[in-house]
C-alpha atoms as one frame of an Amber mdcrd trajectory, in Angstrom:
protein
 -19.002   3.696  12.336 -18.387   6.393  10.694 -15.418   7.747  12.070 -13.921
   3.988  11.485 -14.655   4.330   7.989 -12.603   7.759   7.810  -9.479   5.991
  10.009  -9.769   3.233   7.179  -8.970   5.466   4.665  -5.777   7.143   5.303
  -4.468   3.269   5.374  -5.296   3.085   1.903  -1.845   5.138   1.304  -0.018
   2.104   2.692   0.213   0.403  -0.687   1.075   3.204  -3.226   3.086   1.206
  -5.533   6.492   3.229  -7.197   7.586   0.477  -8.992   9.999  -2.399  -8.090
  13.024  -1.867  -5.781  16.017  -3.668  -5.039  16.025  -5.823  -1.925  19.436
  -5.069   0.023  20.351  -5.677   3.643  19.997  -2.263   5.444  21.656  -3.440
   9.060  23.267   0.048   9.303  22.274   3.152   7.906  25.853   3.356   6.177
  24.766   0.146   4.394  22.859   2.004   1.141  22.758   0.815  -2.235  25.900
   0.569  -4.518  27.873   4.171  -5.035  26.746   6.199  -6.680  24.000   6.667
  -4.353  20.522   7.831  -5.386  19.069  10.521  -2.922  17.013  13.296  -2.861
  18.528  16.636  -3.785  16.173  18.323  -0.893  13.587  16.786   1.176  11.585
  18.430   4.085   9.854  16.604   6.644   6.644  17.732   9.225   4.191  15.643
  10.988   1.302  15.405   9.421  -1.628  17.787   9.830  -4.437  16.631  11.894
  -7.605  16.195  10.313 -10.978  16.646  12.352 -13.468  16.270   9.223 -14.956
  12.955   8.208 -13.016  12.876   5.441  -9.591  11.631   4.597  -6.639  12.027
   1.870  -3.447  10.963   1.544  -0.771   9.492  -0.929   1.546  10.697  -3.319
   1.475  13.674  -5.944   4.098  14.135  -8.396   5.237  16.925 -10.607   7.679
  16.986 -12.557  10.782  16.946 -10.034   8.885  17.328  -6.804   7.181  14.712
  -5.068   4.797  15.396  -2.208   3.966  12.730   0.242   0.866  12.917   2.209
  -0.335  11.403   5.570   2.058   8.153   5.527   3.317   6.633   8.378   6.611
   5.569   8.791   5.568   1.942   7.786   4.041   3.441   5.030   7.471   4.799
   3.534   9.299   1.714   4.329   7.092  -0.520   2.487   7.466   2.229  -0.697
  11.039   2.237  -0.513  11.266  -1.373  -0.197   8.250  -2.404  -2.500   6.865
  -4.449  -0.014   3.406  -5.278   1.879   3.097  -3.252   4.863   2.112  -6.029
   6.763   5.105  -7.660   6.328   6.682  -5.016   8.468   7.321  -5.348  11.972
   8.686  -2.697  14.653   7.362  -0.692  17.378   3.753   0.405  17.637   4.184
   4.192  16.654   5.743   3.222  12.964   1.928   2.926  12.048   0.527   5.194
  14.059   2.520   8.472  13.470   2.239  10.079  10.226   4.377  12.539   8.078
   4.168  15.091   5.124   7.250  15.144   3.132   8.127  17.436   0.239  11.266
  16.311  -1.801  12.916  17.307  -5.062  14.066  14.836  -7.637  18.037  15.281
  -8.888  17.811  16.239 -12.390  17.632  13.428 -14.808  15.934  11.125 -12.103
  13.156   8.972 -13.097   9.958   8.145 -10.728  11.395   4.000 -10.615  14.404
   5.625  -8.973  11.887   7.208  -6.536  12.141   4.081  -3.728  15.685   3.900
  -4.207  16.045   7.623  -2.958  13.744   7.205  -0.003  15.765   4.312   1.194
  18.447   7.160   1.417  16.323   9.386   3.059  14.836   6.666   5.387  18.432
   6.192   6.539  19.700   9.394   7.005  16.761  11.042   8.233  15.235   8.583
  10.549  18.327   6.495  11.495  16.509   3.806   9.920  18.004   0.322  10.667
  16.325  -3.174   9.143  17.035  -6.244   8.848  15.589  -8.756   5.937  14.179
 -12.263   6.774  12.277 -14.625   4.921   9.597 -16.597   7.154   6.971 -18.926
   6.604   3.985 -16.821   6.519   0.110 -17.286   6.456  -1.106 -15.958   3.363
  -3.535 -16.277   0.859  -2.208 -17.106  -2.983  -4.430 -15.392  -5.731  -4.872
 -18.301  -7.975  -7.130 -19.350 -10.940 -10.121 -21.162  -9.480 -12.315 -23.798
 -10.742 -14.895 -21.992 -12.596 -14.491 -20.763 -15.951 -12.328 -17.029 -16.040
 -14.152 -14.231 -16.900 -12.011 -11.980 -17.010 -10.815 -10.499 -20.190  -7.674
  -8.467 -20.383  -7.881  -4.891 -21.947  -6.409  -3.180 -24.801  -2.973  -2.645
 -24.555  -2.741   1.274 -23.681  -0.739   3.274 -26.655  -0.079   6.190 -23.896
   1.473   4.155 -21.312   3.122   6.438 -18.595   6.186   7.540 -19.157   7.874
   8.463 -15.946   7.360  12.124 -15.830   5.155  15.136 -16.122   1.895  14.933
 -13.764   1.419  11.866 -12.105  -1.142  11.808  -9.329  -1.404   8.591  -7.216
  -3.649   9.805  -4.180  -6.059   7.960  -1.731  -9.785   9.964  -0.918 -12.679
   9.148   0.647 -15.439   9.772   3.372 -17.710   7.732   5.945 -19.414   7.386
   2.318 -15.989   4.825   1.521 -12.606   4.949  -0.547 -11.690   5.591  -3.660
  -8.172   5.609  -5.015  -6.571   7.058  -8.117  -3.227   4.746  -8.859  -2.206
   7.163 -11.696  -2.271   6.143 -15.879  -5.889   5.176 -15.809  -5.931   2.756
 -13.166  -8.306   3.452  -9.736 -10.049   1.287  -7.068 -13.137   2.132  -5.111
 -14.694   0.583  -2.095 -17.928   2.022  -1.388 -21.509   1.213  -1.565 -20.587
  -2.513  -0.613 -18.298  -3.504  -3.273 -14.900  -3.254  -4.743 -14.338  -1.611
  -8.266 -11.298  -2.074  -9.966 -10.430  -0.414 -13.204  -7.317  -1.123 -15.187
  -5.473  -3.090 -12.813  -2.910  -5.943 -12.969  -3.205  -9.228 -11.100  -0.353
  -7.866  -8.721  -2.477  -4.456  -7.972  -5.453  -6.422  -7.045  -3.481  -8.890
  -5.224  -1.721  -5.888  -3.029  -5.081  -4.047  -2.406  -6.553  -6.929  -1.522
  -4.022  -7.697   1.079  -5.369  -4.207   2.892  -8.836  -5.589   3.806  -7.683
  -9.341   4.959  -6.271 -11.037   7.777  -2.684 -12.227   5.557  -1.272 -10.992
   2.527  -2.437 -11.718  -0.678   0.449 -13.102  -3.372  -0.723 -13.268  -7.340
   0.121 -16.642  -8.367  -2.184 -16.525 -11.234   0.613 -15.868 -13.930  -2.293
 -14.024 -16.023  -0.800 -10.711 -17.557  -2.369  -7.000 -18.621  -4.799  -5.086
 -17.307  -8.630  -6.066 -15.878 -11.599  -4.358 -14.980 -13.865  -6.289 -11.983
 -16.278  -5.537  -9.509 -17.008  -7.729  -6.239 -19.784  -7.753  -4.447 -19.808
  -8.130  -0.905 -22.446  -7.877   1.841 -22.893  -5.615   4.068 -22.184  -6.973
   7.231 -18.807  -8.304   5.270 -18.202  -4.673   4.092 -17.959  -3.618   7.598
 -15.584  -6.577   8.686 -13.146  -5.031   5.698 -13.140  -1.940   6.693 -12.386
  -2.802  10.658  -9.341  -5.257   8.858  -7.874  -2.506   7.170  -7.586   0.092
  10.113  -6.176  -3.506  12.041  -3.774  -3.916   9.462  -2.610  -0.358   9.687
  -2.140  -0.292  13.509  -4.730   1.478  13.806  -5.959   1.533  17.449 -10.014
   0.599  17.537 -12.974   0.397  20.245 -13.974  -2.961  21.513 -16.926  -2.777
  19.117 -14.930  -2.901  16.258 -12.568  -5.423  17.378 -15.346  -7.955  17.915
 -15.458  -7.853  14.100 -12.634  -8.980  13.356 -13.228 -12.523  14.644 -15.664
 -12.291  11.272 -14.824 -13.820   7.826 -15.633 -11.792   4.636 -17.058 -14.725
   2.786 -18.661 -12.594   0.061 -15.464 -11.885  -0.889 -14.172 -15.042  -1.218
 -17.494 -15.952  -3.467 -17.183 -13.013  -5.246 -13.721 -14.106  -6.372 -14.238
 -17.675  -7.415 -17.415 -16.446  -9.373 -15.202 -14.185 -11.572 -12.760 -17.636
 -11.755 -10.370 -16.519  -9.099  -9.608 -18.457  -5.813  -8.176 -17.100  -2.741
  -5.908 -20.203  -1.451  -4.940 -19.976   2.333  -1.350 -21.453   3.032   2.049
 -21.015   3.930   4.436 -19.270   1.772   8.212 -18.377   2.576   7.707 -14.564
   2.413  10.270 -11.667   2.734   9.811  -9.765   6.137  11.684  -6.743   7.242
  12.592  -6.141  10.754  12.901  -2.493  11.740  15.533  -2.480  14.452  16.002
   1.352  14.998  14.526   4.567  13.876  14.097   7.793  15.182  10.587   8.812
  16.204  11.543  12.317  15.300  13.329  12.742  12.443  16.433  14.663  12.167
  16.015  18.595  11.203  15.212  20.006   7.634
């Protein structure tokens, strides 16, 4: 089970959020955002280095004008470029399994909020990415206010909100002991010791992180604003079910013993949310999905 835990860590980088990105029809590489097109000044793409240890480190590191994407699959990158959950993207199997390291330089005057649009340009140019959007009724969990009294209290406003410049680290690391993700600006979450621990997260972020570990996407419908601290204990059995599900969501090839756990339902997580006054309601929702029509398995030269 230790090797499974290490595999599951890598997928956590799949939903590192840069902020909102416009969703436009990308049926061909030439169909890019309106002129002037935003793109990185220069970028290098290489296969991610294999890691033979029981520890995984992945994610985004930004330092001034330099952006470094570590060990992300093409599906991860598409999710970031179009601000969509990775389990709403369909395409060939390799877009989940192959991982890449990307180093890119932002043009003068660019902000971190513009990275998704620059990433769209990079994927179209270097991976020959062609996609189209479909709105489909999808099985989902609606994150809503539950019947129990709401225990969550919003944190006081932070006077030092991130301005989009300076040094920002959004990264995931961990081992067979658990997963830890630094989301930047004091926000983080840990999944270890049979519990989720969220620090300074919005309900949108909470929904996005929980989607990694469940059999369907989680959509925030709470109308709650602000940042929150939240701890969600789960049973040890459910802890492993959640880790296996996260690996399956990332497209990881799992052994039969692990796949058997997918038949289980992590009821203790649902109970923990109910105890906080939140609830996951299973329903069908009209969601935007991305279909990958074409992509190069080996990107064009740097």
